[in-house]
N, C-alpha and C positions, 0 to 999 in steps of 0.2 A: 556241404560248403567246401570250396577249394581255393587255393592261392597259387600264384605263379612262382616257380623256382627255376633256377638256371644251373646247369651242370658246370663244374670247374675242375681243373686238374693241375697239379703241381708235380713235376718229376724231373728226372735227368735221363740222359742216354749214355752211350759209350764215349762221346766226345764232349758233351755240354753238361755243365753242373746244373743243380736244381734251379728251376725257373717256372714261371707260369706258362703252361702249355695251352690250356683252354680257359677262357674267362667269359662271363656273361657279356652279351653284346652291349648292354648299357655301361658296363665298366670299361670295355674296350673303347667305346665312343668317348668316354671321359678321359682316356689316356692314362689310366692308373692300373692297368692289368698287372703290373709287377707288384702291386701292393699285396695281392693274394699270396705270392711266394714268400712274403715277409710275415704274414699273419697266420698262415697255416703251418703248424708245427706240432710235433709230438712223436711218440714211439708207436710201434705197431699196435693196432687195436685188435682186440678179440672180437669174434663174431657176436653180433648183438650189441656192440658198443660203438660209440662215436664221440667226436670232439666238437664243441660248439664255441663260437667266439663272435662277439658283437663289434662292429666297426662303426664309429660315429664321426661325422664331420668331414667325410671324404668329398672329393669333387663329384662323385656319383651319388652322394647322399648317404644316409644311414642304411646299413644292411647287416645281415647275420649270415655266417657260414656254418654249415654242419657237414662234417667230413669224417672219413676214416683213413687209416694208414695201413696199407697192405703191400705185400711184395709184388713187384712186376714179374710176370712169369712168361715163359716161352710161348704159351698159348695166346697171350695178348698181342703178339706180333705175327704169329703163325697159326692159322686155323687148325693145322695138324700137330701143333706143338703140345708139349706136356706141361707139367707143373714145375719144371726146372726154373729156379730163380734167375732172372737176368742180372748180369754184372757189367760194370763199366770197364774201361781199359786198364784200370788199376786193380781189378778184381773185387771191387766193392759191390755189395748187393744193392739193388735199386728198389726204392719204395715208390708207391703211388699214393699221393695225398689227393683223394678224390671225394667229391661230395656235391652239395648244392648250396646255392646262394638265394636268399629271399630278402626283399627290400624292407620288410618290417624288422624292427629291433625288438625281439621278444623270445618267448620260449614255445615256438610252434612245434607240435609233436610230429617229428619226422620218423618214419618207419624204415625198417630194413629193406622193404620192397622198393622204396623210393631211391635208396642208395644203390640198389642193384640195377634199377632202371637207368640211373645216371651213369653207372659203370658201363653198361652196354652202349650207351650213347657216346661215351668217351673212348671206347676201344679203338675205333677207326682213327681218331685223332692221335692217339698214342702210337699207333702203328706208323702213321706218317711222321710223327716226331722222332721215331727211332732212327730214321734215315737222315735226320738233319746233321750237318757238320758245321754249320754256321748259325748264329742266333737269328731267329725270326720273330715277328710280332705274334702275340698270343692269338690263337684261333677263337673267334667269337662263337658263343653258343646261344641257342634260342631256348626260350622258356617252355616248360611243360607244366601241366596242372598237378598239384599235390592235393589229394583228397584228405580232408581233416575228419577226425572222429570215426576212423575206420576201425574194424574189430581187430586188426593186426596188432601184435605185441609191440610195445614201444621199445626204443633203444635206451640203453643205459648211457647217459650223457655225462661227459666230463667237460666242465666249463673252464675255458681259459680266461684270463683277465681281459676285460674289454679294452679296445684300443681307440683312443681319441686322436684323430688326425688333425693337428693344428696347422692350417694353411697360412703361411706367413703373408702378411699384407705387403703389397708393393708400395714402396716409399716414393711419393711424388714430390718433386721440387716445385715450389711456386715462386715465380719471379715477381718481386714487388714492383708495383707501378708507381711512377712519380706522382706526388700530390699536385693537384691543380693549383696554379698560382695566377695572380693578377698582373704580375710583372711581364712586360713584353719580352719575348725570347726570340733569339735568332732561329729562324726555321731550320729544323733538322739537327741543331747542335746538341740539345739535351738528350733526345732519343738515341743518337749515335753514341754519346758518351756513356749512357746507361747500359746500352747493349755491349759496349767494349768491356766495361768493368764487370758486368755480369758474366760474360764469357770467360774472362780471366779467372773469376772466382770459381766458376764451375770446373774449369780445367784443373786449378790447384786443388779443389776439393776432391775431384776424382782421383788425382795423383796421390793425395794423402790417404784416401780411402783404400786404394789398391795397395799402397805400401804397408799400411797397418793390417789389412785383411789377409795378406799373404805371409805374415810372420808366424812361423812354426814354433811350437813349444816342445821342450825336452822333458823326459820323465823326471820327476822330482821337483819340478818347478810348478808355479801356479799357471795353468793353461788359461789362455784368453780366447773367448769365442770370436770366430770370424763372422761378421754379420754383413749380409748383402741385401739386395732388394728381394731376393727370392728364398735364400736358405740361411740357416744358422748352424754352424758346426765348429768343432774343435780339432786341431791337428796335433798329434803327438808323434814322437820318434823313439824307437828303441833299437839298440844294437843287439844282434844275435850272433854269438861267436860259437864256432865249431872247433873243438880240439880233440884229436885222437878219436875221431868218428863219433863224438858225442856233443850234443848241443847243451850250452850252459842254461838255456831257457827251454822249457817244455813247449814245443810248438802246439800241441793239442791244448795245453792250458791257455796259451796266448789267444787261440780262437775262442775258447770258452769265456775268457775275461772280457772280450769285446764282441758280444754276439750280434749287435746291431750296427757294427762299424764296418767301414771299407778299409781293408789292409792291403798294402802294396810292398813288395820286396825289391830292393836294389842292392847290388853288390857282386862280388866275385868269390867263388868257392872252388875247392879242389874235390874231385870225385874219384871213386875207386875204379869202376869198370865202365867207361863211357860208352862202349859199344852196346851194352845191354840196357841203356837208359832210354826211355821213351819220353820225349818232351811234350807238354801240352800244346795245343794249337794256339797261335797268337791271334788275339781277337781285335786289338787296336793298334794303330800305327805307332804310338809312343810306348806301347807295352811290348818289351822284347825279352826273350829268353833264348840263349844260344849255348852250344856245347862244342868245345874244340880242344882236342888233346888233353882230356881229363880236367878241363877247366870249364866250370858252369858260370855264366854271367847273366845277370838279370837286371832289368830296368823297369820299375813300376809294374812288376808282375803281380797280378791279383793273387792274394794268399787265400788258399782254401785247403780242404782236407787232402786233395790230390797232391798239391805242392808240398804240404807238410810231410806226407808219406814219402814223396820222392827225396826230400832233403834228409829225413831221418834214416833212410835205407842206403843212400848213396854218397853223402857228403863225408869227407874225411877232415878237412880243415878249411878255415876261412871265416869271413865276417860279412854279414848282410845287415842292411838297415831296414827296419819295418816302419813304414809310414802309416799311422793309424788315424783315420778320419772318423771322429765320433759325432753322433748327433747331439744337438742341444736337448736337454731334458724335456723341453716343451716344443721341440721342433720335429721336422720330418727326418727319418734316418737318411744318411747321405745316399744310400743306394736307391732311394726313391727320387732324389733330386737329380741324379746323374745316371747315365747308363754305364754301370760298372761291368756289365757282362762281357 
């Protein structure tokens, strides 16, 4: 007996942070390839071990992922390369989160040989990804057959908590129709009047909704969820001050406290040696980071480990504001609703 499984890969390269590199074709077709980068997580796995997670309620249906976390090595991008671990532009070691996806939600017995087969199928895609300088859509993968009840030894599985993706419902406005009447009416008068007042009501409602929906909350206050027709999230702001080359807030702790949030930095900082600083590539028009005469300025710059390291090693004084967009407890993480890459 056999089932179909699809290879998938999450990784980063010298320029781009972790993202879904390869995803099953049915997940790509559903437009949720980025979901894999959010649900595949964990530390390096030992040989013979793997991680498993169930995903329920996605636009691609229910499915399960089984994967391992290994180092990306020189031989993965160069046939004549060795076992040297690949690193990004900040000197951080790069991991490969690679494995298989199957549509059933259960405990199917995946063997080491299947993960090795997926690894070989993914090597070419990772080699292509290594040359990317700008984000691209995930590369779709095709299914291969996984044979069940084979004599090969089973993997030692670590199960992560299942993830239920709650897709928000679209709110539809219904315009009330006038009740029929026996009184003679002037032709065209009542429909035009109803249309006029309905239009005014919709405009005022939209204006009020936008005004309330864009209200940010400060730390220490009771945050209010911003609700729309597609997403539900909460916005927080936090000041981060640097004095005498030290931050009053641990940047690493800030990332750890909001693991499923989108964080952006805005502000102006003084740096020590500007000539030796390498700035990350700008990915969006409204996201900027510039350096001039030992002054580092940022506007809506995505906050990640690379930026945290840059600030901790180079900033001497200044203040930045961290805008933190948190998901609703029962909603979709903001990184799935928008393209934050």
